[in-house]
C-alpha positions in Angstrom: -26.0 25.6 -47.6 -26.3 22.2 -45.8 -23.8 19.7 -46.0 -23.8 17.0 -48.5 -23.0 13.6 -47.4 -22.9 10.1 -48.8 -23.4 7.3 -46.6 -22.1 3.7 -48.2 -22.5 0.7 -46.0 -24.2 -2.5 -47.0 -26.6 -2.8 -43.8 -29.2 -0.9 -45.2 -30.8 -0.1 -41.5 -27.7 0.8 -40.2 -27.2 3.6 -43.2 -31.1 4.5 -42.8 -30.4 5.6 -39.5 -27.0 7.5 -40.4 -28.8 9.3 -42.9 -32.1 10.1 -40.8 -30.0 11.4 -38.0 -27.9 13.2 -39.8 -30.8 14.9 -42.1 -31.9 16.0 -39.1 -29.0 17.8 -37.6 -29.7 19.6 -41.7 -27.6 18.2 -44.0 -28.5 16.5 -47.0 -27.6 12.9 -47.1 -27.8 10.2 -49.5 -27.0 6.1 -49.5 -25.7 3.5 -51.4 -25.4 -0.1 -50.1 -22.2 -0.7 -52.6 -19.4 0.5 -54.1 -20.9 0.4 -57.9 -23.6 2.6 -56.4 -21.7 5.1 -54.4 -19.4 5.4 -57.5 -22.8 5.8 -59.7 -24.1 8.2 -56.7 -21.0 10.3 -56.6 -21.3 11.5 -60.0 -24.6 13.4 -59.8 -24.5 14.1 -56.0 -21.1 15.5 -55.1 -21.3 15.4 -52.1 -19.2 17.1 -49.3 -18.6 14.3 -46.7 -18.2 10.3 -47.8 -19.1 8.0 -44.9 -18.0 4.9 -46.1 -17.7 1.4 -44.3 -14.5 -0.5 -44.9 -16.4 -3.9 -45.6 -18.7 -3.7 -48.6 -20.3 -6.6 -50.7 -18.5 -5.9 -53.9 -15.3 -4.1 -53.3 -13.4 -2.7 -50.1 -13.7 0.6 -48.8 -10.4 1.6 -49.9 -11.2 1.1 -53.5 -14.6 2.7 -53.6 -11.9 5.7 -52.2 -9.3 5.5 -55.1 -12.1 5.1 -57.9 -13.7 7.7 -56.2 -10.6 10.3 -56.3 -10.9 10.3 -60.1 -14.4 11.7 -59.8 -14.8 13.7 -57.4 -12.5 14.4 -53.9 -13.8 15.0 -50.7 -13.5 14.4 -47.2 -13.9 11.0 -46.1 -14.5 9.1 -42.7 -14.0 5.7 -42.9 -16.1 3.3 -40.2 -15.2 -0.5 -39.5 -16.0 -3.1 -36.8 -12.9 -4.6 -37.7 -10.1 -2.2 -37.1 -6.4 -3.8 -37.7 -3.0 -1.9 -38.5 -3.0 -2.9 -42.2 -6.3 -0.7 -42.3 -4.8 1.9 -40.2 -1.8 1.9 -42.6 -3.9 1.8 -45.7 -6.0 5.4 -44.1 -2.7 7.1 -43.4 -1.7 6.5 -47.3 -4.8 7.7 -48.7 -4.8 10.7 -46.1 -8.2 9.2 -44.2 -8.1 11.6 -41.3 -10.9 10.3 -39.2 -12.1 6.3 -38.7 -15.1 5.3 -37.0 -15.1 2.2 -35.1 -18.4 0.4 -34.9 -20.2 0.4 -33.2 -20.3 4.0 -32.0 -23.2 6.5 -30.8 -24.9 8.5 -33.5 -23.6 11.3 -31.9 -20.0 10.6 -32.5 -20.9 10.1 -36.4 -22.8 13.9 -36.2 -19.8 15.5 -34.4 -17.6 14.2 -37.1 -20.1 15.1 -39.8 -20.8 18.4 -38.7 -17.1 19.6 -36.8 -14.8 17.2 -38.7 -11.5 16.8 -36.7 -11.2 18.2 -33.0 -8.9 21.5 -33.1 -5.3 20.3 -32.6 -5.6 17.2 -33.7 -2.4 16.2 -35.7 -2.7 14.9 -39.1 -0.1 12.1 -39.1 -2.7 9.5 -38.4 -6.4 8.9 -38.3 -8.5 10.2 -35.5 -10.5 6.8 -34.4 -13.5 6.7 -32.3 -14.3 3.2 -30.4 -16.2 2.1 -27.6 -15.6 -0.9 -26.4 -12.4 -1.0 -23.9 -9.8 -3.4 -22.8 -6.8 -5.4 -23.8 -3.4 -4.0 -24.5 -2.9 -0.6 -26.6 -0.7 -2.0 -29.6 -0.9 1.4 -31.1 -2.7 4.8 -29.7 -6.2 5.5 -30.4 -8.0 8.5 -29.0 -11.8 8.5 -28.4 -13.4 11.8 -28.7 -13.9 12.0 -25.4 -9.7 11.8 -24.7 -9.7 7.9 -23.7 -7.1 6.2 -25.1 -8.1 2.2 -26.3 -7.1 -1.3 -28.5 -7.4 -1.1 -32.1 -6.5 -4.4 -33.0 -7.2 -7.4 -30.7 -6.5 -9.8 -32.8 -2.7 -9.9 -32.1 -2.2 -10.0 -28.0 0.5 -8.2 -26.8 4.1 -9.4 -26.7 5.2 -10.5 -23.9 8.8 -10.0 -22.4 8.1 -13.8 -20.6 7.9 -15.7 -23.9 4.8 -17.4 -24.4 1.9 -18.6 -22.4 1.9 -21.1 -19.9 -0.3 -23.8 -20.9 -2.6 -24.7 -17.7 -3.2 -28.5 -17.1 -6.7 -29.6 -16.4 -6.9 -31.6 -13.1 -4.1 -33.5 -11.9 
């Protein structure tokens, strides 16, 4: 029996690419372009896995997740291009174990859908996957290849020396 996956993403081309790729891997896949469509679809489709974008045109991914829990409980993977400590904490509260940070290679989505969390991964915080590098780590995020990356680039790391010094142009 193939795994049933519902992809909720307002970027229809991206959602279509995810669908095509996962179908090539043997999954049965449906897509929804917003939260309302996702909530309608989940009742009839009854997915095994929800791949959910955080920012949707009508609600957040967490709003969809919360509403869906009363309709149908399934594993959830959250996708976002705007990671923050708040998003991570809200995922932890909901026991969402995996956050994929956009952009990510299709094979990472395939690995998550087919295999879930790598064995031995602690469940206290989500497994996060990211391909962008640089900056200082505000809290630890681990790529599936074992590298550690920064999750929140909007908040610069606090310096022991105080605020950054201003540089004067031309003297």
